[in-house]
TORKE-625089 format. One record per residue (C-alpha): residue in one letter; residue number from 1; z, y, x. Coordinates in steps of 0.02 Angstrom, whole numbers, always signed. Layout:
BEGIN
a, NUM, Z, Y, X
...
END
This chain:
BEGIN
m, 1, -2974, -3135, -3609
p, 2, -3069, -3056, -3755
e, 3, -3241, -2988, -3717
s, 4, -3192, -2813, -3771
a, 5, -3047, -2808, -3643
g, 6, -3164, -2772, -3499
r, 7, -3244, -2627, -3594
v, 8, -3083, -2540, -3642
p, 9, -3028, -2406, -3519
a, 10, -2850, -2412, -3455
s, 11, -2740, -2258, -3465
g, 12, -2821, -2172, -3318
d, 13, -3002, -2224, -3346
g, 14, -3141, -2116, -3407
v, 15, -3150, -1926, -3413
p, 16, -3009, -1826, -3495
e, 17, -3123, -1763, -3632
r, 18, -3158, -1941, -3692
l, 19, -2971, -1979, -3698
g, 20, -2948, -1825, -3804
t, 21, -3081, -1864, -3931
l, 22, -2965, -1924, -4067
n, 23, -3094, -1957, -4202
e, 24, -3217, -2066, -4105
k, 25, -3231, -2250, -4159
s, 26, -3199, -2331, -3988
p, 27, -3014, -2376, -3966
v, 28, -2960, -2257, -3826
l, 29, -2776, -2244, -3782
g, 30, -2742, -2068, -3846
a, 31, -2831, -2100, -4013
s, 32, -2741, -2264, -4042
l, 33, -2570, -2190, -4006
v, 34, -2603, -2051, -4131
e, 35, -2671, -2172, -4262
a, 36, -2514, -2280, -4242
g, 37, -2406, -2125, -4271
l, 38, -2327, -2141, -4098
v, 39, -2389, -1975, -4028
s, 40, -2436, -1813, -4116
p, 41, -2609, -1732, -4096
v, 42, -2519, -1577, -4031
a, 43, -2443, -1682, -3891
i, 44, -2612, -1756, -3845
d, 45, -2688, -1582, -3833
y, 46, -2545, -1526, -3723
v, 47, -2568, -1679, -3609
l, 48, -2755, -1647, -3598
q, 49, -2722, -1470, -3538
k, 50, -2607, -1534, -3400
q, 51, -2722, -1679, -3358
k, 52, -2866, -1563, -3312
i, 53, -2753, -1478, -3182
e, 54, -2644, -1621, -3122
k, 55, -2774, -1761, -3124
v, 56, -2645, -1889, -3181
p, 57, -2688, -2037, -3296
m, 58, -2652, -2003, -3481
g, 59, -2535, -2149, -3501
s, 60, -2430, -2094, -3355
l, 61, -2424, -1914, -3414
l, 62, -2374, -1963, -3591
v, 63, -2227, -2062, -3521
e, 64, -2180, -1933, -3391
l, 65, -2179, -1794, -3520
g, 66, -2080, -1899, -3644
f, 67, -2208, -1895, -3783
a, 68, -2217, -2086, -3782
s, 69, -2108, -2219, -3710
a, 70, -2175, -2334, -3575
n, 71, -2148, -2474, -3701
d, 72, -2258, -2387, -3832
v, 73, -2402, -2352, -3711
a, 74, -2401, -2530, -3642
r, 75, -2392, -2612, -3817
q, 76, -2534, -2506, -3879
l, 77, -2639, -2544, -3724
a, 78, -2603, -2731, -3752
l, 79, -2666, -2715, -3934
q, 80, -2822, -2625, -3875
r, 81, -2859, -2758, -3747
g, 82, -2809, -2906, -3858
l, 83, -2680, -2961, -3730
p, 84, -2501, -3027, -3754
f, 85, -2366, -2898, -3712
v, 86, -2225, -2944, -3594
a, 87, -2066, -2838, -3599
s, 88, -1986, -2778, -3438
d, 89, -1836, -2895, -3454
h, 90, -1952, -3044, -3481
l, 91, -2066, -3016, -3330
p, 92, -2091, -3185, -3245
e, 93, -2044, -3202, -3064
p, 94, -2197, -3221, -2952
d, 95, -2234, -3387, -2870
a, 96, -2222, -3357, -2683
a, 97, -2381, -3452, -2641
v, 98, -2489, -3353, -2764
a, 99, -2411, -3184, -2723
a, 100, -2435, -3214, -2537
v, 101, -2625, -3211, -2559
f, 102, -2609, -3025, -2600
n, 103, -2496, -2890, -2530
r, 104, -2387, -2750, -2594
a, 105, -2509, -2608, -2556
l, 106, -2652, -2695, -2645
c, 107, -2550, -2738, -2799
l, 108, -2475, -2563, -2811
t, 109, -2642, -2478, -2785
h, 110, -2724, -2578, -2927
g, 111, -2568, -2598, -3036
f, 112, -2555, -2787, -3059
l, 113, -2429, -2926, -3022
p, 114, -2499, -3102, -2985
v, 115, -2373, -3225, -3059
r, 116, -2426, -3406, -3046
e, 117, -2565, -3534, -3069
a, 118, -2563, -3631, -3235
d, 119, -2701, -3738, -3312
g, 120, -2821, -3688, -3174
l, 121, -2799, -3501, -3212
i, 122, -2705, -3366, -3118
e, 123, -2580, -3280, -3233
v, 124, -2572, -3093, -3200
v, 125, -2466, -2956, -3274
l, 126, -2560, -2791, -3285
g, 127, -2480, -2621, -3266
d, 128, -2590, -2467, -3255
a, 129, -2736, -2578, -3205
r, 130, -2918, -2611, -3248
p, 131, -2937, -2793, -3299
e, 132, -3115, -2806, -3231
v, 133, -3062, -2743, -3058
v, 134, -2915, -2865, -3052
s, 135, -3031, -3008, -3109
e, 136, -3147, -2972, -2966
l, 137, -3005, -2965, -2838
v, 138, -2930, -3130, -2897
q, 139, -3101, -3216, -2901
r, 140, -3141, -3156, -2725
r, 141, -2974, -3213, -2651
l, 142, -2935, -3370, -2750
g, 143, -3098, -3420, -2832
k, 144, -3017, -3428, -3001
t, 145, -3018, -3335, -3164
c, 146, -2867, -3240, -3239
r, 147, -2757, -3253, -3388
f, 148, -2691, -3077, -3420
m, 149, -2531, -3009, -3496
q, 150, -2491, -2822, -3519
g, 151, -2330, -2752, -3453
e, 152, -2249, -2579, -3440
f, 153, -2325, -2478, -3298
g, 154, -2163, -2432, -3214
s, 155, -2086, -2604, -3238
v, 156, -2237, -2693, -3159
a, 157, -2238, -2570, -3013
q, 158, -2051, -2598, -2986
a, 159, -2074, -2786, -2994
i, 160, -2212, -2776, -2864
q, 161, -2103, -2667, -2751
q, 162, -1953, -2780, -2763
h, 163, -2045, -2946, -2743
y, 164, -2140, -2900, -2587
y, 165, -2002, -2795, -2509
f, 166, -1865, -2924, -2530
s, 167, -1975, -3072, -2483
e, 168, -2003, -2982, -2316
n, 169, -1828, -2905, -2303
p, 170, -1695, -3017, -2375
p, 171, -1546, -2898, -2393
a, 172, -1408, -3027, -2364
k, 173, -1480, -3072, -2193
l, 174, -1512, -2891, -2147
i, 175, -1335, -2839, -2195
a, 176, -1260, -2983, -2095
s, 177, -1367, -2935, -1945
e, 178, -1314, -2752, -1954
i, 179, -1129, -2800, -1970
r, 180, -1143, -2907, -1810
k, 181, -1225, -2762, -1717
l, 182, -1091, -2636, -1773
e, 183, -948, -2756, -1731
a, 184, -1018, -2783, -1559
d, 185, -1042, -2596, -1532
v, 186, -869, -2554, -1456
d, 187, -932, -2385, -1392
r, 188, -982, -2334, -1568
a, 189, -1155, -2282, -1508
y, 190, -1247, -2378, -1648
s, 191, -1266, -2288, -1815
p, 192, -1217, -2369, -1980
a, 193, -1374, -2291, -2060
l, 194, -1468, -2455, -2076
l, 195, -1316, -2543, -2150
l, 196, -1304, -2410, -2284
e, 197, -1492, -2425, -2318
h, 198, -1480, -2614, -2339
v, 199, -1329, -2600, -2454
l, 200, -1420, -2472, -2562
h, 201, -1572, -2590, -2572
l, 202, -1459, -2736, -2620
a, 203, -1379, -2629, -2757
v, 204, -1551, -2585, -2830
r, 205, -1606, -2765, -2826
e, 206, -1448, -2821, -2918
r, 207, -1469, -2680, -3046
a, 208, -1302, -2603, -2995
t, 209, -1246, -2434, -3055
d, 210, -1101, -2413, -2931
i, 211, -1052, -2474, -2757
h, 212, -866, -2488, -2720
l, 213, -792, -2488, -2544
a, 214, -614, -2545, -2572
p, 215, -489, -2557, -2428
t, 216, -358, -2693, -2419
a, 217, -228, -2734, -2287
r, 218, -345, -2827, -2169
s, 219, -523, -2800, -2233
r, 220, -637, -2688, -2334
s, 221, -717, -2762, -2491
v, 222, -891, -2711, -2549
l, 223, -916, -2731, -2737
l, 224, -1059, -2692, -2855
r, 225, -1042, -2643, -3038
v, 226, -1181, -2735, -3131
d, 227, -1195, -2722, -3320
g, 228, -1024, -2639, -3325
v, 229, -931, -2779, -3228
l, 230, -875, -2772, -3043
r, 231, -942, -2911, -2935
p, 232, -883, -2936, -2752
v, 233, -1028, -2962, -2630
f, 234, -958, -2960, -2453
a, 235, -814, -2896, -2347
l, 236, -805, -2788, -2190
s, 237, -679, -2776, -2051
p, 238, -575, -2617, -2035
a, 239, -671, -2583, -1877
l, 240, -820, -2535, -1986
d, 241, -735, -2390, -2071
r, 242, -865, -2284, -1983
l, 243, -979, -2330, -2130
v, 244, -864, -2225, -2240
v, 245, -871, -2081, -2117
y, 246, -1062, -2092, -2110
v, 247, -1076, -2087, -2299
k, 248, -960, -1932, -2303
l, 249, -1073, -1845, -2181
q, 250, -1227, -1886, -2283
a, 251, -1141, -1820, -2441
d, 252, -1092, -1655, -2357
m, 253, -907, -1696, -2362
d, 254, -774, -1662, -2230
a, 255, -774, -1820, -2124
s, 256, -610, -1772, -2039
e, 257, -511, -1752, -2204
q, 258, -421, -1914, -2243
r, 259, -275, -1845, -2343
l, 260, -361, -1778, -2498
p, 261, -492, -1849, -2620
q, 262, -666, -1775, -2602
d, 263, -830, -1772, -2699
g, 264, -1007, -1754, -2636
s, 265, -1185, -1816, -2657
f, 266, -1347, -1850, -2563
t, 267, -1521, -1908, -2607
a, 268, -1606, -2067, -2549
q, 269, -1777, -2146, -2561
i, 270, -1760, -2328, -2610
m, 271, -1923, -2424, -2622
e, 272, -2019, -2262, -2656
h, 273, -1902, -2206, -2795
s, 274, -1786, -2055, -2780
y, 275, -1602, -2079, -2813
t, 276, -1458, -1958, -2816
i, 277, -1304, -2044, -2743
r, 278, -1140, -1966, -2805
v, 279, -997, -2004, -2689
s, 280, -809, -1995, -2726
t, 281, -659, -2042, -2618
l, 282, -476, -2080, -2653
i, 283, -333, -2102, -2530
s, 284, -244, -2269, -2542
e, 285, -106, -2348, -2436
f, 286, -240, -2448, -2341
g, 287, -361, -2305, -2315
e, 288, -500, -2214, -2406
r, 289, -576, -2296, -2559
m, 290, -754, -2244, -2596
v, 291, -870, -2258, -2743
l, 292, -1056, -2224, -2739
r, 293, -1141, -2200, -2904
l, 294, -1330, -2228, -2905
l, 295, -1424, -2108, -3018
p, 296, -1614, -2140, -3021
e, 297, -1717, -1983, -3044
r, 298, -1821, -2036, -3194
s, 299, -1919, -1949, -3332
d, 300, -1963, -2105, -3433
l, 301, -1839, -2158, -3566
d, 302, -1842, -2294, -3697
k, 303, -1834, -2251, -3880
l, 304, -1679, -2286, -3983
c, 305, -1752, -2447, -4053
d, 306, -1792, -2507, -3875
l, 307, -1613, -2469, -3822
g, 308, -1549, -2587, -3960
f, 309, -1515, -2472, -4109
r, 310, -1560, -2545, -4276
e, 311, -1710, -2465, -4366
e, 312, -1607, -2412, -4518
d, 313, -1481, -2325, -4401
v, 314, -1621, -2243, -4300
s, 315, -1684, -2160, -4462
v, 316, -1506, -2095, -4495
m, 317, -1500, -2024, -4317
v, 318, -1672, -1946, -4325
r, 319, -1624, -1855, -4486
a, 320, -1466, -1788, -4404
f, 321, -1557, -1730, -4246
s, 322, -1689, -1646, -4356
r, 323, -1558, -1529, -4431
p, 324, -1588, -1343, -4394
h, 325, -1409, -1310, -4342
g, 326, -1238, -1392, -4323
l, 327, -1143, -1503, -4196
i, 328, -1185, -1684, -4157
l, 329, -1063, -1779, -4046
i, 330, -1078, -1947, -3958
t, 331, -911, -2025, -3911
g, 332, -853, -2167, -3802
p, 333, -776, -2201, -3632
t, 334, -860, -2168, -3464
g, 335, -1009, -2284, -3441
s, 336, -1037, -2320, -3625
g, 337, -1215, -2250, -3625
k, 338, -1179, -2084, -3711
s, 339, -1301, -1979, -3609
t, 340, -1439, -2110, -3624
t, 341, -1422, -2112, -3816
l, 342, -1414, -1922, -3824
h, 343, -1574, -1898, -3726
a, 344, -1666, -2040, -3813
a, 345, -1625, -1962, -3983
l, 346, -1673, -1790, -3920
r, 347, -1844, -1851, -3864
m, 348, -1886, -1908, -4040
q, 349, -1897, -1728, -4093
p, 350, -2056, -1619, -4083
l, 351, -1998, -1539, -3919
i, 352, -2157, -1437, -3896
e, 353, -2111, -1339, -4053
r, 354, -1926, -1315, -4009
n, 355, -1843, -1222, -3867
v, 356, -1723, -1345, -3785
l, 357, -1596, -1287, -3657
t, 358, -1469, -1398, -3571
v, 359, -1320, -1386, -3454
e, 360, -1273, -1555, -3378
d, 361, -1169, -1631, -3240
p, 362, -1280, -1695, -3165
v, 363, -1457, -1696, -3240
e, 364, -1488, -1883, -3259
y, 365, -1646, -1882, -3365
r, 366, -1789, -1758, -3354
v, 367, -1833, -1693, -3527
p, 368, -2010, -1629, -3540
v, 369, -2042, -1448, -3592
a, 370, -1854, -1417, -3588
c, 371, -1758, -1301, -3474
q, 372, -1623, -1405, -3390
t, 373, -1484, -1330, -3285
e, 374, -1346, -1414, -3190
v, 375, -1161, -1372, -3171
n, 376, -1123, -1284, -3007
r, 377, -936, -1266, -2991
r, 378, -942, -1182, -2821
a, 379, -1048, -1044, -2896
g, 380, -940, -1035, -3052
y, 381, -1074, -1105, -3170
e, 382, -984, -1225, -3288
f, 383, -1008, -1290, -3465
a, 384, -911, -1150, -3547
n, 385, -988, -997, -3468
a, 386, -1160, -1077, -3465
m, 387, -1163, -1064, -3654
r, 388, -1163, -874, -3644
y, 389, -1321, -874, -3537
l, 390, -1408, -1008, -3641
l, 391, -1385, -911, -3804
r, 392, -1480, -763, -3731
h, 393, -1639, -870, -3715
d, 394, -1674, -896, -3898
p, 395, -1635, -1086, -3905
d, 396, -1667, -1203, -4048
i, 397, -1568, -1346, -3969
i, 398, -1428, -1336, -3841
l, 399, -1372, -1491, -3751
v, 400, -1201, -1477, -3671
g, 401, -1163, -1628, -3559
e, 402, -981, -1640, -3608
i, 403, -846, -1548, -3706
r, 404, -692, -1559, -3598
d, 405, -595, -1398, -3623
a, 406, -549, -1272, -3758
e, 407, -673, -1140, -3701
t, 408, -820, -1258, -3708
a, 409, -769, -1327, -3877
r, 410, -757, -1151, -3953
a, 411, -922, -1097, -3873
a, 412, -1010, -1255, -3940
l, 413, -943, -1227, -4117
d, 414, -986, -1040, -4110
a, 415, -1165, -1083, -4058
a, 416, -1178, -1212, -4200
s, 417, -1115, -1087, -4328
t, 418, -1243, -956, -4276
g, 419, -1396, -1063, -4311
h, 420, -1416, -1179, -4163
l, 421, -1415, -1369, -4153
v, 422, -1286, -1416, -4021
l, 423, -1280, -1589, -3946
s, 424, -1137, -1649, -3836
t, 425, -1020, -1792, -3789
l, 426, -833, -1809, -3808
h, 427, -712, -1931, -3727
v, 428, -617, -2005, -3872
g, 429, -592, -2187, -3921
s, 430, -653, -2181, -4101
i, 431, -750, -2075, -4226
f, 432, -590, -2023, -4314
g, 433, -516, -1963, -4150
v, 434, -645, -1823, -4143
m, 435, -559, -1709, -4270
p, 436, -384, -1716, -4188
r, 437, -464, -1691, -4016
l, 438, -562, -1537, -4070
k, 439, -406, -1465, -4153
l, 440, -306, -1496, -3993
l, 441, -442, -1394, -3904
g, 442, -410, -1249, -4023
v, 443, -546, -1271, -4157
d, 444, -484, -1255, -4337
a, 445, -519, -1384, -4470
d, 446, -631, -1268, -4576
t, 447, -746, -1235, -4426
i, 448, -760, -1419, -4390
a, 449, -799, -1460, -4571
e, 450, -928, -1322, -4583
n, 451, -1027, -1371, -4428
l, 452, -1005, -1555, -4385
v, 453, -1163, -1648, -4431
a, 454, -1137, -1824, -4360
v, 455, -1031, -1923, -4239
i, 456, -1096, -2079, -4149
n, 457, -961, -2191, -4068
q, 458, -1031, -2323, -3951
r, 459, -995, -2453, -3817
l, 460, -1109, -2555, -3707
v, 461, -1094, -2745, -3705
r, 462, -1186, -2869, -3596
r, 463, -1335, -2955, -3671
i, 464, -1349, -3145, -3657
c, 465, -1485, -3188, -3530
p, 466, -1642, -3238, -3625
h, 467, -1694, -3359, -3486
c, 468, -1544, -3471, -3499
a, 469, -1477, -3439, -3674
t, 470, -1403, -3592, -3762
s, 471, -1300, -3621, -3921
r, 472, -1159, -3725, -3984
a, 473, -1050, -3743, -4140
a, 474, -919, -3609, -4154
t, 475, -736, -3658, -4127
e, 476, -605, -3632, -4263
a, 477, -542, -3475, -4172
e, 478, -720, -3403, -4160
r, 479, -752, -3436, -4346
r, 480, -593, -3343, -4390
w, 481, -642, -3198, -4278
l, 482, -816, -3195, -4353
g, 483, -747, -3203, -4531
r, 484, -836, -3367, -4572
a, 485, -748, -3491, -4686
e, 486, -773, -3680, -4690
t, 487, -880, -3657, -4846
d, 488, -1005, -3556, -4747
g, 489, -1067, -3714, -4660
e, 490, -1094, -3733, -4474
v, 491, -1089, -3571, -4372
q, 492, -1184, -3564, -4206
v, 493, -1129, -3452, -4062
h, 494, -1234, -3424, -3907
h, 495, -1201, -3398, -3722
g, 496, -1298, -3396, -3559
a, 497, -1288, -3554, -3453
g, 498, -1324, -3458, -3294
c, 499, -1487, -3450, -3194
h, 500, -1565, -3358, -3048
h, 501, -1626, -3220, -3162
c, 502, -1449, -3171, -3211
r, 503, -1371, -3221, -3042
e, 504, -1278, -3363, -3136
t, 505, -1179, -3242, -3244
g, 506, -1264, -3287, -3412
y, 507, -1293, -3104, -3447
l, 508, -1444, -2991, -3414
g, 509, -1444, -2811, -3464
r, 510, -1339, -2723, -3597
l, 511, -1355, -2663, -3776
p, 512, -1253, -2542, -3882
v, 513, -1127, -2580, -4017
y, 514, -1092, -2425, -4118
e, 515, -1040, -2338, -4278
i, 516, -1118, -2183, -4355
l, 517, -1027, -2054, -4460
s, 518, -1141, -1939, -4558
v, 519, -1040, -1791, -4620
n, 520, -1086, -1767, -4803
r, 521, -1008, -1644, -4925
d, 522, -862, -1757, -4971
m, 523, -823, -1794, -4790
a, 524, -830, -1609, -4745
d, 525, -708, -1570, -4887
a, 526, -591, -1706, -4823
i, 527, -597, -1636, -4645
a, 528, -567, -1458, -4709
a, 529, -417, -1523, -4807
d, 530, -345, -1597, -4646
a, 531, -353, -1775, -4712
s, 532, -272, -1913, -4613
r, 533, -369, -2039, -4509
a, 534, -340, -2173, -4640
e, 535, -411, -2059, -4778
l, 536, -562, -2014, -4673
r, 537, -593, -2197, -4631
s, 538, -581, -2244, -4814
g, 539, -702, -2107, -4864
a, 540, -825, -2157, -4728
a, 541, -820, -2340, -4782
a, 542, -850, -2286, -4963
a, 543, -1001, -2188, -4905
g, 544, -1073, -2347, -4824
m, 545, -1024, -2328, -4641
t, 546, -1021, -2492, -4545
s, 547, -879, -2503, -4421
i, 548, -910, -2539, -4236
y, 549, -813, -2704, -4259
s, 550, -921, -2763, -4403
q, 551, -1078, -2726, -4304
a, 552, -1006, -2812, -4150
r, 553, -980, -2971, -4252
g, 554, -1159, -2957, -4313
r, 555, -1220, -2950, -4133
v, 556, -1128, -3112, -4094
l, 557, -1194, -3201, -4250
a, 558, -1372, -3143, -4201
g, 559, -1354, -3225, -4032
e, 560, -1365, -3061, -3934
t, 561, -1194, -3066, -3851
t, 562, -1031, -3162, -3849
m, 563, -861, -3144, -3927
e, 564, -783, -3132, -3753
e, 565, -898, -2989, -3709
i, 566, -855, -2893, -3870
l, 567, -669, -2913, -3837
r, 568, -693, -2853, -3658
a, 569, -793, -2699, -3702
v, 570, -737, -2652, -3878
g, 571, -568, -2736, -3897
e, 572, -481, -2804, -4052
d, 573, -503, -2728, -4224
END
């Protein structure tokens, strides 16, 4: 470790005034972020005001308020300390023998993850930690010096939580134990609460977004949706249908109603993180089918580049989101990452200087210094009538979670035409399906042409696991699909062999494939003239738009995903 590393304060070290002195020569976190152009001086001043009251470390506040991504803060801290940076999806798995010398409380308190012993040194990933304190702890317990790496604060804390929790509480064994207890409980005196808790913990460990309870003739299947794909994990006997009843009670649903579909929600604490669990039921011939969607309550959000958008496309999106008024739409099916992209792009704006109001269903990401409201259908507060209230609060930007009916569409276009920037999502299959869809909702072509600024159409595909990625020569069919002729030489395609990191699937995480339509003057004229989809597509191509299929092929050639994954998520051209 460089000598200077021990002298550099971490994000919470030192007094707030020192962190706010942007012109001093020593490389403090706030100053280095400003010098790198990652945070504005106005944002630092705002954080300093809050820090005096809230007594929260600067790095944590910057991330919490959305002025810097966790990735930015951690990378800048790594530069300051002269340490290698390790991304959240590349965090090494701790060696059990080394980690056992410490404990969860100690590691969380000091913000470090002991990984393994190599070359006589203990490798440690730092979160929001002071290197000199960690060095002393490791020396005292193991009698060895450290080799440090810098990670994202939240990712390191989550890795600490998961390693120690699951090493002490293996979910598969706990679930099996609870199932045995419930099956033996013929009097139904034993609650399924612990079974639900263990299933939720398993879902978080597997990075699942949804839990499916699917009834069949003689059993009940439990499946997890991980990276967009369903994965069966275990089965229950019909005698354990009381788990469904228990979930309905938690979600404030009518437990006795088994004839009609229902919706509800409840909150849960899973390894010290808050989650909103949205519950929905359907009635099938074999009983009630239930889906639980896990929505972590989070304020940190990666930037567009961190999500997988190319830098040249990010600059196009930033210009669009910087417009003073108009309508920006993100399209794609359910689960394609529309809300994540919308919020990530929104956070790249100077939010302190703009009044941002939102109406969402539900609020998935907390946007700092924005007023966020949530749809409440029981009270009659929905997307359409919410717009009337939002316009009375002098907004600069209005975020509408989804345009799904004629009234919302007209209200969004009216707000865009009266000097507001309106951001929303629309469920259509392609960019050129937006105009017909808006017309079907009662918006005329001239209004669309006058106010539409940009449309982003996206899908999410699984990323090849970096821990087990391997390559081979492309087959003839793959070469044809990739548009590579024999004269192009050998073409390599990549795939994941399968390992414990990716649960033998070969994929770990997801990335977007997308296309962006910027509505210039020629495109607006074509929309106003009611041009056909073919004419609009031709005009967009002439203006330089890259289709989603072209970009998808580029992802495959770059070794980021596979042809099979593109065909699954995007389909054929």
